[in-house]
N, C-alpha and C positions, 0 to 999 in steps of 0.2 A: 549487420549483422555479416560477418567474415564467409564468404561463401566455402572458403577452403577450409574451416573448422567444418570437423566430422558432427554431427546430430548425435544422440543418445545412442540409437540402434547400431549407427557404425561404429562408434564410441566400445561400445560393449560387444560388436563382430572384432573389431581390434583387440581387445584384449583378450579375448578367447583365442584369436589366431593367434598371439604371442605368447600364451600358453600355452596351446598347441605344440608348436613347435619346440619352445623350451621344456616341454615333456621329451617330445622327441629326439631333441638333442641332447638331453639326459641319459636316453636310453641308450645312442650311440655311442656316446662315449664309457658307458657302461661295458658296450659290449669291444668294443676297439680296444681300451683302454684295461681290460678287467684284471690284468696281470701287474698292473703298476697299481692302481688303484688297491687289489688287496696284501700289496707290501706298503704301501704306504700305510694301509691298516693296522700292519701286523709291528710298524714302527710306533705307530700311537699308542699300542697295546704295550708295546716294549717298554717305552716312557713312564707308563701308567705304572709296572712293574718297580721298576727304577725308582721312583717318587716313592713307593709306597713302602721301597726297604729305605729308603731314604730318612723317612719320616720316624719307621723306627729306630735306628739311628739317633735321631734328634730328641726321641723321647724318653731311650733307654740309656745312652751313652752322651746323653747332653751336650752335644757337637752342635757345633752353629751353621747352617744352611747348607752353604758352599763344602763344607767338608763332609759332612753327609752327605750330597749330593754323589759327591766325587768316590765316598767310600762305597755308596751303593752300585756306582758303576762297574768299579773295581772286584764288588762282589758277583755281581753278573757273569763279568766277565770268569774270574774265575769260575764259576758252578759251568758255563759252560765248556771251559779247558778240561776240567774234572770230568761232567761226561763223556767228553771227546778221546780222554785218556784212557776212561774206562771201556769204550767200545774198542780203542784203537790198541788199546795195551793189555790192560787187566784181562778183558773179555776178549782180546783177540781169536783163540783158539776156538771160544765157544760160539763166536758169530761167524767163523769158519764153517763149523758143523753146521749151524743153522741155516748159512747160507749154499754152499752145496747139496745140501741131503734134502733141501725143500722141495724144490723141483723137480727128482726124481721122487719123490713121496707124491707129492701132487699129483703127476702122469699116472702114476701106480693105482691112486684112487679113483682118479676120472676114469681107466681102465676097467677098474671093478665093476664102479657104477653102469659103465657101458654096455656090461655083460648081459643086462636086464633090458628088456625094450622102455620101461618107465625109466631108470634109472640114464638111460643112452638119450632121453629125449631132455629130462633134468641138465645133465652134462652139456647138451647143445644149449640149451636155454642159457646156463649159466655162461658159457664161453660168449656165447653173440653179444650179450649181456653188457657184458665185461667189455668184451672187442669195440662195440659202439658208444662207449662211454667218453666225456673229456677225461673224468679219472685216467682212466686205461689209456688214454693219448699222452695225458702228461706222467704218469708211471713210466712210460716207454721211453718220453725222452728223458727222464731224471737215469734209466737205464743207459740209452747212448751218450748220454753228458751228463755227467756228475757235477763238472766244474760251472755248470749252471747252474745247476742246485746250491752248489755253495755258494758262487757267487751272489744270487738271491737272500740268499742267509745274509749272507755280510752285510748286503744292499739295508736289508731287515734290523740289523744289531746300528750300523751307523747312525740311521737314520732316528732311531730309538736315540740313541746319545744326544742327538742334534734336538731332537723335541725334548727331550729331558732337560736340557740345559737352561733353555729359555723357551718355556711352553707358552709365556703371557703375549711373545710378539706374534707367533701363528693364529691364538685365538682371537685376539686384538684384532687381526688383520681378516680373518674371517666373519666378524663379527661387524667392520664396519663395512660389506657389502653388504648386509642386511639392510632394510629400510628402518630409521630411527626407531620408529613407533616399535618395530618388531627384536630390536638387538637385546630387549631387558628379559623378554620371554625365551631369546635362542638361548641368553647364556645361562638361565636359569636349565635349560635344558640339559648343555653341556653340562655346566655343574652336576647334575643329578644323573647322568650318565656314566661320566667321571668317577664318582662316589659309588655306584653301581658296582659298576666293572671291578673297582678295586675291592670290593670285599667278594664278588665273585672267584677274584685270581685267590683270594684266601681261602677260600672255599674249596676249590678247584685244587691247590696246591695240597690240601688235608687229605682231599678225596685221592689225589693220584699217588701220596704217600702210603696211605694206610694199603691202597689197592696193590701196588708196588709190593711190599712188604710181604702181605698175606698171600699173593700168588707164589711171590718165589721161595716165601717158606714152606707152602704148600706143596711145590711140585718136587722143593728138595726134599720133604718127609717120603713123598712115593717115590723118589728115585728116576725122576725123569733127567736127562742131561740136559744143561744150560742152563740151569732153576736160576742160579743171579740174572743171567743176561734174560731170561723171560720173563722174571718178574720186573726188571727195570723199562722193557721195553711195554710189558703191559700197565705200569705205570705211567709212561710218558704216552700211552694210547687213549690215556682215560681223560687224558684232555678235548677228545672229540667223544660227545657221548654218546650209545648205543654202536656207531659204526666201528669206534675204533677198538673197544674189548672185542667185539666179534672178530673181528679181523686180526689182534693181538695170541687170539685161541688159535687159529690155524698155526703157525709156526712149531709152538705148544703141541696142539693132538700128531704133527707131522715126527716131531722126534721122539714123542711117547710111542707111535707107530713103528719106531725101530725097534724097541723094548719088546714090547708085546700087546695082544689086544687088552689086556688086564692093565698095564699102563694106562691106555687110552682112556679108560673108564673111568680109572680113577683121576686123571687130568681133567674131566669130562665135571668130575665130583669134586676137585678142591674149586674150579672158576662158580661151578653153581652155588658151591658154599660162600665161599668169598664175596660173591655176590648179594649173596640172601642177606651178610650181615652189613653190607655196603647199604645196601638197598633201605633195610630196614633200621637200623640204630646210627651208621655214619652220616650218610647222605640227607635225613629231615634233621639231624643236630646242626649241623655244617653250613646248612641252606635256609634254614627258616627265617633268619633275615633279612635274606638277599631276594631272590625272585621264586617264584613260582605257576613255570611255563608249562603246562599240560603237556603230557611225555608225545601225544599223538603230534603236537604240533612243532616239538622238538626232533622228533624223527625225518616228521616231512619237511620243516625250513632247511633242516643240514643238509639233508639230501638235495634238496632244490638250488639251496649257496652253492655246494659241490659239483651241483652238474652245471652251473654259470662260470663260476669263476675256478675249477680246476683243484688239482689237488693241493695249491695255498689256498685256496679256498674251502676246502673240506676241512683242513687243519684249524682256520680260524673263523670256522662256521658256529659255531657255539657261542664265541664272543660277541660275534654280528648278530645273531639273534636276540643275545641280550641287550644290546646296544638300539636294535628295532623296538624289543619291548619296551626298554626305556622311554624312549623317544616318544612311543604313540599314548605310553601314560601322562607322558610331560605337555606335548603338543598337543593330544588330541584330548584326551580327557580331564584335564586338567585346565588346560586354558583355550579350548573349543567347547567343551560339554559341561565346564565350571564344576567339575567333580572335587571332593576335598581331598588334595594331594600335598602335602606337605613338600614348600619348594626345599632343595639344598641351601645349608645354612654355611657361607663362602662369603669371603668381600671378593665384590662384583666389580668388572670392568668400567658400566655403564650402567647410571640409575635408570628410573622408571621412564624416564623420556627417553631412551636411548644417548644419551648425550653423556661423555666420556668423565670419568671421573677425575678429580688433581689428583 
């Protein structure tokens, strides 16, 4: 018997020790490189968008794979340039009005609330909670250095293009890090996640478009200034469930307050009406085949992700929640508990034994 070989109890202890060290290392990595990881996640999400557009070009226009991918990349760049042109040129005056009036309106609202003891406590609580939050620090960083924000956005875009051009090489490299017996299971989970994210992104695009159009049209009808810019802002904010639409209401209510109290009430009515239509008719229709995550879990998970990863984490929080939900469904419910959940139907890189396919 080799005295240097550990017995069963020592081997079990060593495995647990390495597992604990691995979990601690993962937690430390998330803490110290959270911003980089969330940017990488945004790049992966962007690559999925590019491939979804490329699939449309292949199916509808009968284009080969590479020209379709090139057309998808050009389409994404064109959309970004178009949005930049809208805010920088077409909505420039409206955005300037929005930016210059909002701080004064918020200060005036806070002063009015502070006139009563209860209102003063509410204002102080909101200020204290906002000042100590990670999101507030990131917003302050953006205000001080917009160049860093633009650089991060550019990094996400370039990374998305790199991931989209040859995604299999990254997928294969990641799967080779897994034990051979787990590669097929992990690949199925990745395929499930990509398929679910693609469907979720399509549903989000429909909801963002309808929300932006309806809110913009409604604000224009009731006479709120900068209605087109506010509608576009509301549509984009729909990418962050619950938190985004509430944040988009603040500038709309502020600009309505420059007109009259009547306009403020009408603005609230517009948002409430559109939200009722969105919740009862549009959202159930477009998300019925994607994922059904309970609203309470969605709300608190989004806040938790924003607290850990900051502003960019808040922006990608809904997509991260979809990824976590899909991985739990695939890796735990299906492959650990044996629930009857179908596998994704795609050509895989590894067979059931974990060996690479030819």
